[in-house]
Backbone as a printed PyTorch tensor [residue, N CA C, xyz], in Angstrom:
tensor([[[-21.8440, -16.4190,  14.0690],
         [-22.2320, -17.1270,  15.2830],
         [-22.5940, -16.1320,  16.3930]],

        [[-21.7860, -15.0580,  16.4980],
         [-22.0830, -14.0410,  17.5050],
         [-23.4360, -13.4070,  17.2680]],

        [[-23.7660, -13.1960,  15.9670],
         [-25.0450, -12.5710,  15.6310],
         [-26.2020, -13.4560,  16.0630]],

        [[-26.0930, -14.7620,  15.7970],
         [-27.1460, -15.6970,  16.1990],
         [-27.2860, -15.7510,  17.7170]],

        [[-26.1470, -15.7520,  18.4010],
         [-26.1580, -15.7880,  19.8610],
         [-26.8520, -14.5340,  20.4040]],

        [[-26.5470, -13.3820,  19.7990],
         [-27.1410, -12.1230,  20.2350],
         [-28.6450, -12.1090,  19.9830]],

        [[-29.0640, -12.6470,  18.8210],
         [-30.5010, -12.7270,  18.5180],
         [-31.2150, -13.6080,  19.5330]],

        [[-30.6360, -14.7420,  19.8500],
         [-31.2270, -15.6520,  20.8240],
         [-31.3400, -15.0020,  22.1910]],

        [[-30.2810, -14.2790,  22.5890],
         [-30.2790, -13.5810,  23.8700],
         [-31.3790, -12.5250,  23.8980]],

        [[-31.5040, -11.7720,  22.8170],
         [-32.5230, -10.7210,  22.7370],
         [-33.9200, -11.3130,  22.8310]],

        [[-34.1620, -12.3960,  22.0940],
         [-35.4690, -13.0480,  22.1320],
         [-35.7880, -13.5680,  23.5240]],

        [[-34.7970, -14.1870,  24.1550],
         [-35.0000, -14.7240,  25.4990],
         [-35.3580, -13.6180,  26.4770]],

        [[-34.6030, -12.5200,  26.4390],
         [-34.8420, -11.4100,  27.3570],
         [-36.1990, -10.7700,  27.0890]],

        [[-36.5340, -10.5930,  25.8040],
         [-37.8290, -10.0020,  25.4560],
         [-38.9680, -10.8700,  25.9660]],

        [[-38.8380, -12.1770,  25.7680],
         [-39.8700, -13.1110,  26.2290],
         [-40.0010, -13.0700,  27.7520]],

        [[-38.8520, -13.0540,  28.4410],
         [-38.8560, -13.0220,  29.9090],
         [-39.5340, -11.7640,  30.4150]],

        [[-39.1580, -10.6110,  29.8410],
         [-39.7270,  -9.3390,  30.2890],
         [-41.2190,  -9.2850,  30.0100]],

        [[-41.6420,  -9.7600,  28.8240],
         [-43.0650,  -9.6920,  28.4930],
         [-43.8910, -10.6260,  29.3820]],

        [[-43.3630, -11.8170,  29.6680],
         [-44.1040, -12.7150,  30.5570],
         [-44.1400, -12.1480,  31.9750]],

        [[-43.0290, -11.5360,  32.3980],
         [-42.9590, -10.8730,  33.6940],
         [-44.0020,  -9.7550,  33.7720]],

        [[-44.1280,  -8.9900,  32.6790],
         [-45.1130,  -7.9170,  32.6040],
         [-46.5260,  -8.4570,  32.7200]],

        [[-46.8200,  -9.5170,  31.9720],
         [-48.1650, -10.0950,  32.0030],
         [-48.5320, -10.5790,  33.3950]],

        [[-47.6090, -11.2970,  34.0380],
         [-47.8570, -11.7810,  35.4010],
         [-48.0370, -10.5970,  36.3470]],

        [[-47.1850,  -9.5950,  36.1850],
         [-47.2620,  -8.4140,  37.0380],
         [-48.5690,  -7.6610,  36.8710]],

        [[-49.0500,  -7.5420,  35.6350],
         [-50.3170,  -6.8590,  35.3850],
         [-51.4510,  -7.6200,  36.0690]],

        [[-51.4410,  -8.9480,  35.9520],
         [-52.4670,  -9.7550,  36.6150],
         [-52.4190,  -9.5530,  38.1300]],

        [[-51.2150,  -9.5690,  38.6960],
         [-51.0630,  -9.4030,  40.1440],
         [-51.5210,  -8.0210,  40.5910]],

        [[-51.1330,  -6.9770,  39.8320],
         [-51.4830,  -5.6230,  40.2500],
         [-52.9700,  -5.3840,  40.1340]],

        [[-53.6390,  -6.0570,  39.1820],
         [-55.0900,  -5.9170,  39.0820],
         [-55.7690,  -6.4680,  40.3250]],

        [[-55.2550,  -7.5760,  40.8510],
         [-55.9150,  -8.2040,  42.0020],
         [-55.5000,  -7.5730,  43.3290]],

        [[-54.2680,  -6.9900,  43.3990],
         [-53.7870,  -6.4640,  44.6790],
         [-53.7820,  -4.9450,  44.7370]],

        [[-53.4550,  -4.2830,  43.6230],
         [-53.4200,  -2.8280,  43.6070],
         [-52.0480,  -2.2380,  43.8650]],

        [[-51.0070,  -3.0720,  43.8590],
         [-49.6540,  -2.5490,  44.0740],
         [-49.0310,  -2.1060,  42.7530]],

        [[-49.7280,  -1.2380,  42.0280],
         [-49.2740,  -0.8710,  40.6840],
         [-47.9780,  -0.0690,  40.7500]],

        [[-47.9150,   0.9080,  41.6380],
         [-46.7510,   1.7920,  41.6870],
         [-45.4910,   1.0430,  42.1080]],

        [[-45.6060,   0.2210,  43.1540],
         [-44.4450,  -0.5330,  43.6380],
         [-43.9310,  -1.4520,  42.5390]],

        [[-44.8620,  -2.1790,  41.8900],
         [-44.4510,  -3.0980,  40.8280],
         [-43.8280,  -2.3400,  39.6660]],

        [[-44.4080,  -1.1870,  39.3310],
         [-43.8740,  -0.3840,  38.2290],
         [-42.4450,   0.0550,  38.4850]],

        [[-42.1700,   0.4770,  39.7090],
         [-40.8140,   0.9070,  40.0610],
         [-39.8420,  -0.2630,  39.9670]],

        [[-40.2410,  -1.4210,  40.5190],
         [-39.3780,  -2.6060,  40.4750],
         [-39.1200,  -3.0160,  39.0280]],

        [[-40.1750,  -2.9890,  38.2050],
         [-40.0370,  -3.3740,  36.8070],
         [-39.1090,  -2.4260,  36.0640]],

        [[-39.2640,  -1.1180,  36.2840],
         [-38.4010,  -0.1400,  35.6270],
         [-36.9440,  -0.3660,  35.9940]],

        [[-36.6770,  -0.6090,  37.2800],
         [-35.3050,  -0.8720,  37.7230],
         [-34.7510,  -2.1280,  37.0750]],

        [[-35.5680,  -3.1980,  37.0400],
         [-35.1280,  -4.4660,  36.4640],
         [-34.8190,  -4.3200,  34.9810]],

        [[-35.7530,  -3.6890,  34.2390],
         [-35.5590,  -3.5190,  32.7970],
         [-34.3520,  -2.6300,  32.5290]],

        [[-34.2160,  -1.5510,  33.2950],
         [-33.0720,  -0.6540,  33.1160],
         [-31.7540,  -1.3640,  33.3430]],

        [[-31.6800,  -2.1620,  34.4000],
         [-30.4560,  -2.9050,  34.7060],
         [-30.1460,  -3.9020,  33.5980]],

        [[-31.1880,  -4.6190,  33.1120],
         [-30.9950,  -5.6190,  32.0570],
         [-30.4730,  -4.9650,  30.7910]],

        [[-31.0740,  -3.8410,  30.3970],
         [-30.6290,  -3.1350,  29.1940],
         [-29.1830,  -2.6660,  29.3600]],

        [[-28.8420,  -2.1910,  30.5560],
         [-27.4640,  -1.7790,  30.8310],
         [-26.4850,  -2.9260,  30.6630]],

        [[-26.8400,  -4.0980,  31.1610],
         [-25.9800,  -5.2810,  31.0360],
         [-25.8050,  -5.6740,  29.5720]],

        [[-26.9100,  -5.6360,  28.7880],
         [-26.8450,  -6.0270,  27.3780],
         [-25.9430,  -5.0760,  26.6100]],

        [[-26.1150,  -3.7640,  26.8200],
         [-25.3010,  -2.8040,  26.0700],
         [-23.8320,  -2.9410,  26.4320]],

        [[-23.5450,  -3.2300,  27.6890],
         [-22.1550,  -3.4280,  28.1180],
         [-21.5560,  -4.6520,  27.4220]],

        [[-22.3280,  -5.7430,  27.3480],
         [-21.8540,  -6.9570,  26.6840],
         [-21.6260,  -6.7200,  25.2010]],

        [[-22.5460,  -5.9720,  24.5530],
         [-22.4000,  -5.6960,  23.1160],
         [-21.1390,  -4.8740,  22.8730]],

        [[-20.8470,  -3.9140,  23.7300],
         [-19.6290,  -3.1050,  23.5840],
         [-18.3910,  -3.9760,  23.7140]],

        [[-18.4280,  -4.9500,  24.6390],
         [-17.2710,  -5.8270,  24.8270],
         [-17.0760,  -6.7350,  23.6150]],

        [[-18.1950,  -7.2100,  23.0030],
         [-18.0740,  -8.0620,  21.8170],
         [-17.5250,  -7.2730,  20.6460]],

        [[-17.8510,  -5.9860,  20.5830],
         [-17.4050,  -5.1540,  19.4670],
         [-15.9030,  -4.9270,  19.4520]],

        [[-15.2520,  -5.0440,  20.6210],
         [-13.8090,  -4.7960,  20.6930],
         [-13.0080,  -5.9360,  20.1100]]])
């Protein structure tokens, strides 16, 4: 059950990040705020990955 839950979580996060990326690419093409968006995206993705790894470590115990 934990494995299925983890797979679902991974798929959800991957889908969210990819849709966020697509929207962001469209926005940056029209506005030109590529650097600002890139920094925000890197921070968001980094934080999300940190949260996931922390949760996986807690499940492993």
